[in-house]
C-alpha positions as CSV (number, residue, x, y, z in Angstrom):
1,M,0.0,0.0,0.0
2,Q,2.8,2.5,0.8
3,E,4.2,2.2,-2.7
4,Q,0.8,2.9,-4.2
5,I,0.4,5.9,-1.9
6,D,3.9,7.2,-2.8
7,R,3.0,6.9,-6.5
8,M,-0.3,8.7,-6.0
9,T,1.2,11.6,-4.1
10,R,4.1,12.3,-6.5
11,N,3.9,15.7,-8.2
12,T,1.0,16.8,-5.9
13,L,0.4,19.7,-3.4
14,G,1.4,17.3,-0.6
15,E,4.8,16.6,-2.1
16,A,5.3,20.3,-2.8
17,L,4.6,21.1,0.9
18,G,6.9,18.3,2.2
19,M,4.1,16.1,3.6
20,K,5.1,12.5,4.6
21,L,2.7,9.8,5.3
22,V,3.8,8.0,8.5
23,K,1.0,5.5,9.2
24,I,-1.9,4.2,7.3
25,E,-4.4,1.8,9.0
26,K,-8.1,1.2,8.5
27,G,-9.8,4.3,9.8
28,Y,-6.5,6.1,10.8
29,V,-3.9,8.0,8.9
30,E,-0.9,9.9,10.3
31,G,1.4,12.3,8.4
32,T,3.9,15.1,9.0
33,M,4.6,18.4,7.4
34,P,7.4,20.9,7.9
35,V,6.8,24.4,9.0
36,D,9.2,26.2,6.6
37,E,9.2,28.6,3.7
38,R,6.8,26.4,1.8
39,T,4.1,26.4,4.5
40,R,4.4,29.8,6.3
41,Q,2.3,32.8,5.7
42,P,3.8,36.4,5.6
43,Y,3.8,36.8,9.4
44,G,6.1,33.8,9.7
45,L,3.5,31.4,11.1
46,L,2.2,28.1,9.7
47,H,-0.3,29.0,7.0
48,G,-3.9,27.9,7.7
49,G,-4.2,26.7,4.2
50,A,-1.2,24.4,4.7
51,S,-2.8,23.0,7.8
52,A,-6.1,22.5,5.9
53,A,-4.2,20.8,3.0
54,L,-2.5,18.4,5.4
55,A,-5.9,17.6,7.0
56,E,-7.6,17.0,3.6
57,T,-4.7,14.9,2.3
58,L,-4.8,12.6,5.3
59,G,-8.5,12.1,5.3
60,S,-8.6,11.6,1.5
61,V,-5.8,9.1,1.7
62,G,-7.7,7.3,4.5
63,S,-10.9,7.1,2.5
64,H,-9.0,6.0,-0.6
65,Y,-7.4,3.1,1.5
66,L,-10.9,2.1,2.6
67,V,-12.7,2.1,-0.9
68,S,-10.1,1.7,-3.7
69,E,-10.2,-2.1,-3.8
70,Q,-14.0,-1.8,-4.4
71,G,-13.3,0.2,-7.6
72,K,-14.3,3.5,-5.9
73,A,-12.6,6.8,-5.4
74,A,-12.7,9.4,-2.6
75,V,-13.0,13.1,-3.1
76,G,-13.1,15.8,-0.4
77,I,-16.3,17.9,-0.5
78,E,-16.1,20.0,2.6
79,I,-13.5,20.9,5.2
80,N,-13.6,23.0,8.3
81,T,-10.4,23.8,10.1
82,N,-9.9,25.7,13.4
83,H,-6.4,27.1,13.9
84,L,-5.7,27.1,17.6
85,K,-2.0,27.9,18.1
86,G,0.7,29.5,16.0
87,K,3.8,27.7,14.9
88,R,6.9,29.2,13.3
89,E,9.2,26.3,12.7
90,G,9.6,22.6,13.1
91,I,7.3,19.8,12.2
92,V,3.6,19.3,12.6
93,T,1.9,15.9,12.7
94,G,-1.7,15.3,11.5
95,K,-3.7,12.4,13.0
96,A,-6.8,11.6,11.1
97,F,-9.6,9.4,12.6
98,I,-12.7,8.3,10.7
99,K,-15.9,9.2,12.5
100,H,-18.4,8.0,9.9
101,Q,-17.9,5.4,7.2
102,G,-21.0,5.3,5.1
103,G,-21.4,3.9,1.6
104,R,-21.3,7.4,0.0
105,I,-20.0,9.7,2.7
106,H,-17.0,9.5,5.1
107,V,-16.4,12.0,7.8
108,W,-12.9,12.4,9.3
109,N,-11.6,14.3,12.4
110,I,-8.0,15.4,12.0
111,D,-5.9,16.9,14.8
112,I,-2.7,18.6,13.9
113,V,-0.1,18.7,16.8
114,D,3.4,20.0,17.4
115,E,6.4,18.0,18.6
116,Q,5.1,18.3,22.2
117,D,1.7,16.9,21.1
118,Q,0.1,20.3,21.7
119,L,-2.9,21.0,19.5
120,I,-2.1,23.4,16.6
121,A,-5.3,22.9,14.6
122,T,-8.3,20.6,14.3
123,A,-10.4,19.9,11.2
124,R,-13.4,18.0,10.1
125,L,-13.4,16.6,6.5
126,T,-16.3,15.2,4.6
127,V,-15.4,12.9,1.7
128,M,-17.7,11.7,-1.0
129,I,-17.2,8.1,-2.3
130,I,-17.6,7.9,-6.1
131,S,-17.1,5.3,-8.8
132,Q,-13.6,5.4,-10.3
């Protein structure tokens, strides 16, 4: 599975932002992203859009993992991200947990934490399951 995910994420926003998938299990995905010149906003803080991109990437990969063998695909249709704490450098880790796994809709909660496991952002992602 990791080789397939690596192929899927080549030449994508996730690769451009330095995201790395760390763990993929049924209903759980974990990945990291650096806080650097690629992911900061003009005030020097982690950009909210980068946090949202990490959250959507993790949840979408998680849904893909759950449905791809059934000939289905997963596409994000809504994301809500709350930015709770600023971060200027280092690494953030996203931890995505599935909350609802229906036939057409998946809902994920994603927490983004710093190296001390302090909450930086939290997101809810809705994914639609479609035919490939």
